[in-house]
C-alpha positions as CSV (number, residue, x, y, z in Angstrom):
1,M,86.4,-208.7,30.1
2,V,86.1,-207.7,33.8
3,E,89.3,-207.4,35.7
4,R,89.3,-208.5,39.3
5,V,90.9,-206.1,41.8
6,K,92.8,-207.7,44.6
7,C,91.8,-206.7,48.1
8,P,94.7,-205.1,50.0
9,F,93.7,-207.2,53.1
10,H,92.2,-210.5,53.7
11,L,89.0,-211.2,55.7
12,P,88.8,-215.0,55.8
13,A,86.4,-215.5,58.7
14,L,83.7,-213.0,58.0
15,G,84.0,-212.0,54.3
16,W,82.7,-208.7,53.1
17,R,79.1,-209.5,53.7
18,G,79.9,-210.3,57.4
19,V,81.9,-207.1,57.8
20,L,79.0,-205.1,56.4
21,L,76.5,-206.8,58.6
22,S,78.8,-206.3,61.6
23,L,79.1,-202.6,60.8
24,A,75.3,-202.3,60.4
25,F,74.9,-203.8,63.9
26,L,77.5,-201.4,65.3
27,V,75.8,-198.4,63.9
28,T,72.4,-199.4,65.2
29,G,73.9,-200.1,68.6
30,C,75.1,-196.5,68.7
31,S,71.7,-195.1,68.3
32,E,71.0,-191.5,68.4
33,D,68.8,-192.1,71.5
34,G,71.7,-193.6,73.4
35,Q,74.0,-190.8,72.4
36,E,71.5,-188.2,73.4
37,R,70.9,-189.9,76.7
38,R,74.7,-190.0,77.3
39,R,75.0,-186.3,76.4
40,S,72.3,-185.4,78.9
41,L,74.3,-187.0,81.8
42,G,77.0,-184.4,82.0
43,D,80.6,-184.9,83.0
44,S,80.3,-186.8,86.3
45,P,77.0,-188.6,86.3
46,S,75.7,-190.2,89.5
47,F,73.7,-193.4,89.7
48,G,70.6,-191.3,90.0
49,D,71.5,-189.5,86.8
50,F,71.8,-192.8,84.9
51,M,68.4,-193.9,86.4
52,R,66.8,-190.6,85.3
53,V,67.6,-191.5,81.6
54,A,67.2,-195.3,81.9
55,D,65.2,-197.1,79.3
56,A,63.4,-200.1,80.7
57,G,62.5,-201.4,77.2
58,R,66.1,-201.4,76.2
59,G,66.9,-203.0,79.6
60,G,64.5,-205.8,78.7
61,R,66.4,-206.5,75.5
62,L,69.7,-206.4,77.4
63,F,68.3,-208.8,80.0
64,G,68.6,-211.4,77.3
65,Q,72.1,-212.0,78.4
66,C,70.8,-212.7,81.9
67,A,67.9,-214.9,80.7
68,A,70.3,-217.8,80.0
69,C,70.3,-218.3,83.8
70,H,67.4,-216.2,85.2
71,T,63.7,-215.9,84.6
72,V,61.8,-212.7,85.4
73,R,58.2,-213.6,84.9
74,M,55.7,-214.3,87.7
75,G,55.5,-218.0,88.4
76,A,58.5,-218.9,86.3
77,G,60.9,-221.3,88.0
78,D,64.6,-221.0,88.7
79,R,67.2,-221.9,86.1
80,N,71.0,-221.9,86.9
81,G,70.2,-218.8,88.9
82,P,67.1,-217.7,90.9
83,S,64.0,-216.1,89.4
84,L,64.4,-212.3,89.5
85,Y,60.7,-211.5,89.3
86,D,59.8,-209.0,92.0
87,V,63.4,-208.8,93.3
88,V,63.6,-205.1,94.0
89,G,62.9,-204.4,97.6
90,K,63.4,-208.0,98.7
91,P,66.1,-209.2,101.1
92,V,69.2,-210.4,99.3
93,A,69.2,-214.2,98.8
94,S,65.5,-214.6,99.5
95,N,63.7,-214.2,96.2
96,S,63.4,-217.9,95.6
97,R,62.7,-220.4,98.3
98,R,63.9,-223.3,96.1
99,F,67.2,-221.8,94.9
100,G,70.5,-222.8,96.7
101,Y,72.1,-219.4,97.3
102,T,75.8,-219.5,98.2
103,G,77.1,-218.4,101.6
104,A,78.8,-215.5,99.9
105,I,75.5,-214.0,98.6
106,R,73.6,-214.9,101.8
107,S,76.3,-213.1,103.9
108,A,75.9,-209.9,101.8
109,G,72.6,-209.2,103.8
110,G,70.5,-206.1,103.2
111,V,67.9,-205.5,100.5
112,W,68.0,-205.4,96.7
113,T,67.7,-201.7,96.1
114,L,68.2,-200.2,92.7
115,E,71.6,-199.0,93.8
116,R,72.6,-202.5,95.1
117,L,71.5,-204.1,91.9
118,D,73.7,-201.7,90.0
119,V,76.7,-202.6,92.1
120,W,75.9,-206.3,91.7
121,L,75.6,-206.0,87.9
122,A,78.8,-204.1,87.7
123,A,80.9,-206.9,89.3
124,P,79.1,-209.8,91.0
125,A,82.4,-211.3,92.4
126,K,83.4,-208.0,93.9
127,F,79.9,-207.5,95.5
128,A,79.9,-211.0,97.0
129,P,83.4,-212.6,96.9
130,G,82.9,-216.4,96.6
131,T,79.7,-216.2,94.7
132,S,79.1,-219.1,92.2
133,M,77.8,-216.6,89.6
134,R,80.5,-216.6,86.9
135,F,79.2,-213.6,85.1
136,R,81.9,-210.9,84.9
137,G,79.4,-208.0,85.0
138,V,78.1,-205.2,82.8
139,P,80.8,-202.6,82.5
140,D,78.6,-199.8,80.9
141,P,76.7,-197.9,83.6
142,L,74.0,-196.9,81.2
143,D,73.4,-200.5,80.2
144,R,73.2,-201.4,83.9
145,A,70.7,-198.6,84.6
146,D,68.6,-199.9,81.7
147,I,68.6,-203.4,83.1
148,V,67.9,-202.2,86.7
149,A,65.0,-200.1,85.3
150,Y,63.7,-203.2,83.5
151,L,64.0,-205.3,86.7
152,H,62.1,-202.6,88.6
153,T,59.2,-202.9,86.2
154,Q,59.1,-206.7,86.7
155,S,57.5,-206.7,90.1
156,V,54.1,-207.1,91.7
157,D,53.4,-203.4,91.6
158,G,55.1,-202.8,88.3
159,G,57.9,-200.8,89.8
160,N,55.6,-198.1,91.3
161,T,57.1,-198.2,94.8
162,Q,60.4,-196.6,95.9
163,A,63.2,-199.0,96.6
164,L,64.5,-199.2,100.2
165,P,67.7,-197.2,101.0
166,S,71.0,-198.9,100.2
167,R,73.2,-200.4,103.0
168,R,76.2,-200.9,100.7
């Protein structure tokens, strides 16, 4: 006869299989590549340091959270947010002729540089108080650098030109 051992704690929502699956995702999320890239940044990395180690392929996967509202392919239309194809180097609030940008984002002025995209992704409401974008932001600077690198590849020239200097 097999005796059942009682678990010292209860996992009602996930169960053991769910916990193991969650742990597997956690381990794959902390890839050796990501750890190595973080180690190479040093103690006080700048935006340029993050961009030096940015992974546009990973940024494309992270862009999935943005894809609920934004497209990034040439000729794709707007969704709840404007298309972001070829956004790098363009004036803020001008990438789509059809999208109704808020006064908050229109008043930000300037050009979408790599640096400004990073600031926007960190906290859209801080960048443009009053924006209708309800996304809280991407807190991890390496994740932001990966997304910015991806957006830079999604342009007419494939990201081969230098972005214009930042005003902000």
